[in-house]
C-alpha positions in Angstrom: 0.0 0.0 0.0 1.2 3.5 -0.8 0.6 6.1 1.8 1.8 9.7 1.8 0.7 12.6 4.0 -2.6 13.2 2.1 -3.1 10.1 0.0 -3.2 6.4 0.3 -4.1 3.4 -1.9 -7.7 2.3 -1.6 -9.3 -1.1 -2.2 -9.4 -0.5 -5.9 -5.6 0.1 -6.0 -6.1 3.8 -6.8 -5.1 6.9 -4.8 -7.6 8.1 -2.3 -7.5 11.4 -0.4 -7.1 10.8 3.4 -6.2 14.3 4.5 -8.2 16.7 6.7 -11.9 17.1 5.9 -11.6 20.8 5.2 -9.3 20.0 2.2 -11.4 17.1 0.9 -12.8 19.0 -2.1 -9.3 20.0 -3.1 -8.0 16.5 -2.6 -10.7 14.8 -4.6 -10.2 17.3 -7.5 -6.6 16.0 -7.6 -7.6 12.4 -7.7 -10.6 12.9 -9.9 -9.3 15.1 -12.6 -5.5 15.2 -12.4 -5.2 11.5 -11.5 -1.9 9.6 -11.9 -0.6 11.8 -14.7 2.8 13.2 -13.7 2.7 15.9 -16.5 -0.7 17.2 -15.2 0.5 17.2 -11.7 3.6 19.2 -12.7 1.4 21.7 -14.7 -0.8 22.3 -11.6 2.2 22.7 -9.3 3.7 25.1 -11.8 0.6 27.2 -12.0 0.1 27.4 -8.2 3.7 28.2 -7.7 3.5 31.1 -10.2 0.3 32.4 -8.6 2.0 32.4 -5.2 5.0 34.4 -6.5 3.3 36.8 -8.9 0.5 39.1 -7.7 -0.3 40.0 -11.3 -0.9 36.4 -12.3 -3.9 36.2 -14.6 -6.4 33.6 -13.2 -6.4 30.3 -15.2 -8.9 27.5 -15.3 -8.0 23.8 -15.1 -11.0 22.0 -16.6 -11.4 18.3 -16.0 -14.1 15.6 -16.2 -15.6 16.4 -12.8 -14.3 19.7 -11.7 -13.1 23.1 -12.7 -10.2 24.6 -10.7 -9.4 28.2 -11.0 -5.9 29.3 -9.9 -5.4 32.9 -9.0 -3.3 35.0 -6.6 -6.2 34.8 -4.2 -6.1 31.0 -4.1 -7.6 27.9 -5.8 -11.3 27.7 -6.3 -12.6 24.2 -7.0 -16.2 23.5 -8.3 -17.8 20.2 -9.1 -19.5 20.0 -12.5 -22.3 17.8 -11.2 -22.9 18.6 -7.6 -23.4 22.3 -7.0 -22.6 22.3 -3.2 -19.3 20.5 -3.7 -17.0 23.4 -4.1 -14.5 25.3 -2.0 -11.9 28.1 -1.9 -8.4 27.1 -0.8 -5.2 29.0 0.1 -2.4 28.6 -2.4 -0.1 27.2 0.3 -2.6 24.4 1.0 -3.1 23.6 -2.7 0.7 23.6 -3.2 1.2 21.2 -0.3 -1.5 18.8 -1.5 -0.2 18.8 -5.1 3.4 18.2 -4.1 2.3 15.4 -1.8 0.4 13.9 -4.7 3.6 14.1 -6.8 5.3 12.0 -4.1 2.4 9.5 -4.5 3.0 9.4 -8.3 6.7 8.8 -7.7 6.0 5.8 -5.5 3.4 4.4 -7.9 5.7 4.6 -11.0 9.1 6.2 -10.3 10.4 5.7 -13.9 7.5 7.4 -15.5 7.5 10.3 -12.9 11.2 10.9 -13.4 10.9 10.8 -17.2 8.0 13.2 -17.2 9.7 15.6 -14.9 12.7 15.8 -17.3 10.3 16.3 -20.3 8.5 19.1 -18.5 11.8 20.9 -17.7 13.1 20.5 -21.2 9.8 21.8 -22.8 9.2 24.8 -20.5 12.8 25.6 -19.4 12.1 25.2 -15.7 11.5 22.4 -13.1 8.5 23.1 -10.9 10.0 20.9 -8.2 13.5 22.5 -8.1 14.3 23.2 -4.5 11.3 21.3 -3.3 12.0 17.7 -4.4 15.6 17.9 -5.4 17.4 15.1 -7.2 20.2 14.2 -4.7 23.6 13.8 -6.2 24.4 11.1 -3.6 21.4 9.1 -4.6 20.7 7.7 -1.2 18.0 8.8 1.2 15.7 7.3 3.8 12.3 8.9 4.5 11.1 7.4 7.8 7.4 8.1 7.4 4.9 8.8 10.0 2.1 6.7 11.6 -1.2 8.8 11.4 -3.1 6.2 13.5 -0.3 5.7 16.0 1.5 2.5 16.8 -0.5 -0.3 18.4 -0.3 -0.5 22.2 1.4 -3.7 23.1 2.6 -4.8 26.5 5.5 -7.1 25.6 7.4 -8.6 22.8 10.2 -11.1 22.3 12.7 -8.6 21.0 12.8 -5.3 19.0 12.0 -6.9 15.7 9.0 -8.7 17.2 7.9 -5.4 18.7 8.0 -3.7 15.3 6.0 -6.5 13.7 3.3 -6.1 16.4 3.2 -2.3 16.8 2.7 -1.2 13.2 -0.3 -2.0 11.2 -0.9 -2.1 7.5 -2.3 1.5 7.9 1.1 2.8 9.1 2.9 5.0 6.6 5.8 3.2 5.0 9.4 4.2 5.2 10.9 5.0 1.7 14.4 4.1 0.6 15.5 6.3 -2.3 18.2 4.7 -4.4 19.5 6.9 -7.3 16.1 8.6 -7.5 14.1 5.4 -7.4 11.9 5.3 -4.3 11.3 1.9 -2.7 8.6 1.5 -0.1 9.5 -0.5 3.1 6.7 -1.5 5.4 7.5 -1.4 9.1 5.4 -4.4 10.0 6.9 -6.7 7.4 10.1 -5.3 5.8 11.7 -3.2 8.6 10.9 -5.9 11.2 12.8 -8.4 9.1 15.7 -6.0 8.2 16.4 -4.9 11.8 18.5 -7.9 12.8 20.9 -7.2 9.9 20.5 -3.4 9.9 21.8 -2.7 13.4 25.0 -4.8 13.1 25.6 -3.3 9.6 25.5 0.3 11.0 27.8 -0.7 13.9 30.3 -2.1 11.4 30.2 1.0 9.1 30.9 3.2 12.1 34.0 1.3 13.1 37.2 3.3 12.4 38.8 0.4 10.6 35.8 -0.5 8.4 36.7 -1.5 4.9 34.0 -3.7 3.5 30.8 -5.6 4.3 28.0 -7.6 2.8 24.4 -7.7 3.8 21.4 -9.8 2.6 18.1 -8.1 3.1 15.7 -11.1 3.3 12.2 -9.7 3.4 9.7 -11.4 1.1 8.9 -8.0 -0.5 12.3 -6.4 -0.2 15.0 -8.9 -1.1 18.5 -7.7 -2.1 22.2 -8.3 -1.6 24.4 -5.2 -0.9 28.2 -5.1 -1.0 29.6 -2.0 0.8 33.2 -0.9 0.3 35.0 2.0 1.8 36.2 4.6 -0.7 38.0 7.4 1.1 35.6 8.9 3.5 32.6 7.4 1.7 30.9 4.2 0.8 30.2 2.6 -2.6 27.3 0.2 -2.5 26.8 -2.4 -5.2 23.4 -4.1 -5.1 21.8 -7.2 -6.6 18.1 -6.7 -6.5 15.9 -9.8 -6.2 12.5 -8.4 -5.3 11.1 -4.9 -4.5 7.6 -3.4 -4.1 6.5 -2.4 -7.6 8.9 -4.8 -9.3 11.5 -2.1 -10.0 14.5 -4.5 -10.0 15.5 -3.8 -13.6 15.3 0.0 -13.1 17.3 -0.2 -9.9 20.0 -2.3 -11.7 20.1 0.2 -14.5 20.7 3.1 -12.1 23.9 1.3 -10.8 25.9 1.7 -7.7 25.3 4.3 -4.9 28.1 6.5 -3.5 27.3 8.0 -0.1 29.3 9.4 2.8 29.6 6.8 5.6 28.2 9.3 8.1 25.3 10.1 5.9 24.5 6.4 5.4 24.3 5.9 9.1 22.4 9.1 9.6 19.7 8.2 7.0 19.0 4.8 8.5 19.0 6.3 12.0 15.8 8.1 11.1 14.1 4.7 11.0 15.8 3.6 14.3 14.8 6.8 16.0 11.1 6.3 15.1 11.1 2.7 16.3 13.0 3.4 19.6 10.7 6.3 20.3 7.6 4.3 19.8 8.9 1.4 21.9 9.8 3.7 24.8 6.7 5.8 24.6 4.6 2.7 24.7 6.7 1.2 27.5 7.0 -2.1 25.6 8.7 -4.8 27.7 11.2 -6.8 25.6 12.3 -10.3 26.7 15.5 -9.7 24.8 16.5 -6.0 24.7 19.9 -6.4 23.1 18.9 -4.9 19.7 17.2 -2.0 21.5 20.2 -1.2 23.5 22.5 -1.3 20.5 20.0 0.8 18.4 20.0 3.5 21.2 23.8 3.4 21.3 23.9 4.0 17.5 21.6 7.0 17.9 23.9 8.4 20.5 21.0 10.3 22.0 17.8 9.8 24.0 14.8 8.6 22.1 13.1 12.0 22.6 15.8 13.8 20.6 15.5 13.2 16.8 18.9 12.8 15.2 19.7 15.5 12.7 
């Protein structure tokens, strides 16, 4: 399941607005008329961005099958073609946030198409509407830890940290996202992260060792299965991957994108976002672990209390 701040996959495997009720007309305009069309999303983002920065912007209509959206310096007005009372006026900042969030959904749904359309748009119009907002990182490695809108489940005890993760997070929890050379890969906490933890913590400990030179790790989740070879290159790491299975079946695209080069400190810092969320939820929920070895080691890696998010 794909989940972003404002959108999630519904039972029909299509995006559904799950944001605040006061933005629902805006959110349903996006899913109803813009849909999973990266070029249309970019056009709408570009128009709203221009209206935000130009008081003399001439209002422009975006007509669709179900709605008309009028973008002006005063905001975005959305009107339903068929139901008169389904309409609303929205601040440009709110519209911008919802549209950019929907772009993130498009990227998770089809990263290859989204990246290609973004390049096409920039080539045709001479500007990238997402520049400075969703930058393409040169390092090619990023972890987005996600949030849990419904909160982790309350559990009293677990066998160990991995078991606690498997119990605490439901299928409604927002996924973590691993970005590899601009390809986003969803990692569920309940199934993927819970399995990865036993290898992730020792790997981060190894990378942090002053004498570290190389390591291999096998990620053995059913939905995220890969072999990584890490080698020290100066102050950084080069990671060579063999991809066996990923959500969305992007193995060939990931292979095409090649190795990742990332600073060792950044590699540890990115993964620490996931550890911080897990440790925080375990400690906040006062979960008793029969074996707390992995929790103790994760806290040592963070080098901080669980109430202080690593920067």
